[in-house]
C-alpha positions in Angstrom: 106.9 112.8 97.4 103.8 112.4 95.5 101.3 109.7 95.2 103.0 108.1 91.6 106.4 108.2 93.6 105.0 106.5 96.7 103.5 103.8 94.5 106.4 103.2 92.2 108.7 102.9 95.6 106.2 100.7 97.3 106.0 98.2 93.9 109.5 98.3 94.0 110.1 97.1 97.6 107.3 94.4 96.7 109.6 93.4 93.8 112.9 93.7 95.0 112.8 93.1 98.8 109.5 90.5 98.9 110.4 88.6 96.0 107.0 89.6 94.3 106.7 87.5 91.2 104.3 89.9 89.8 106.1 92.5 87.4 106.2 95.9 88.5 104.5 97.0 85.4 101.5 94.8 86.0 100.9 95.7 89.6 97.7 97.0 90.0 96.3 99.6 93.0 93.1 96.7 93.8 95.7 94.0 93.7 95.6 91.8 97.0 98.9 91.7 99.1 98.0 88.2 100.3 96.1 86.7 97.0 97.7 88.3 94.3 101.4 88.9 95.5 101.3 85.9 98.1 102.5 87.8 101.0 102.1 86.0 104.4 102.3 87.2 108.0 106.1 87.7 107.6 105.8 89.3 104.5 103.3 91.8 105.8 105.5 92.5 108.8 108.7 93.0 106.3 106.3 95.8 104.0 105.3 97.7 107.3 109.4 97.5 108.2 110.3 98.6 104.7 108.0 101.5 104.5 108.8 102.9 107.8 112.7 102.7 106.6 112.1 103.9 103.2 109.6 106.7 103.9 110.8 107.5 107.2 107.4 107.2 108.8 105.9 105.4 111.7 103.0 102.8 111.1 101.3 102.2 114.5 99.7 99.2 115.6 96.3 100.9 114.6 97.5 101.3 111.4 98.9 98.0 110.8 95.7 96.6 109.9 94.1 94.4 107.4 92.2 97.4 106.0 95.6 99.5 105.4 97.5 96.2 104.6 94.6 94.6 102.3 95.7 95.8 98.6 98.8 98.1 97.1 96.2 101.1 96.9 95.7 101.0 100.7 99.0 100.5 101.6 100.2 103.6 99.3 97.0 105.4 100.9 98.6 104.8 104.6 102.1 105.7 103.4 100.4 108.8 101.7 98.7 109.9 104.9 101.6 109.3 107.3 103.7 111.3 105.2 101.2 114.1 105.1 100.2 113.9 109.1 104.3 114.1 109.4 104.8 117.1 107.2 102.0 118.8 108.9 103.4 118.1 112.4 106.9 119.1 111.2 105.0 122.7 109.7 103.4 123.4 113.1 106.5 122.7 114.9 108.8 124.7 113.0 
């Protein structure tokens, strides 16, 4: 899955599952999840679970941090990194 698809999927989750009122077409990588989208602590947990379920990844406690869940862009980067790590692990195990 490429970066554009990861970003689009996360935007869709924010809109449909977390009821963010910013239209998907106006979401930007630098948007603060808390300040622009209004996520609270429960929203961050829900976003973590949604990313895990939709991308088949596991977000560790270390990765579930303000640095990784600060903006739309940081979440996309985290998911892309975890997908790549998972792919590399699968290839080396295969």
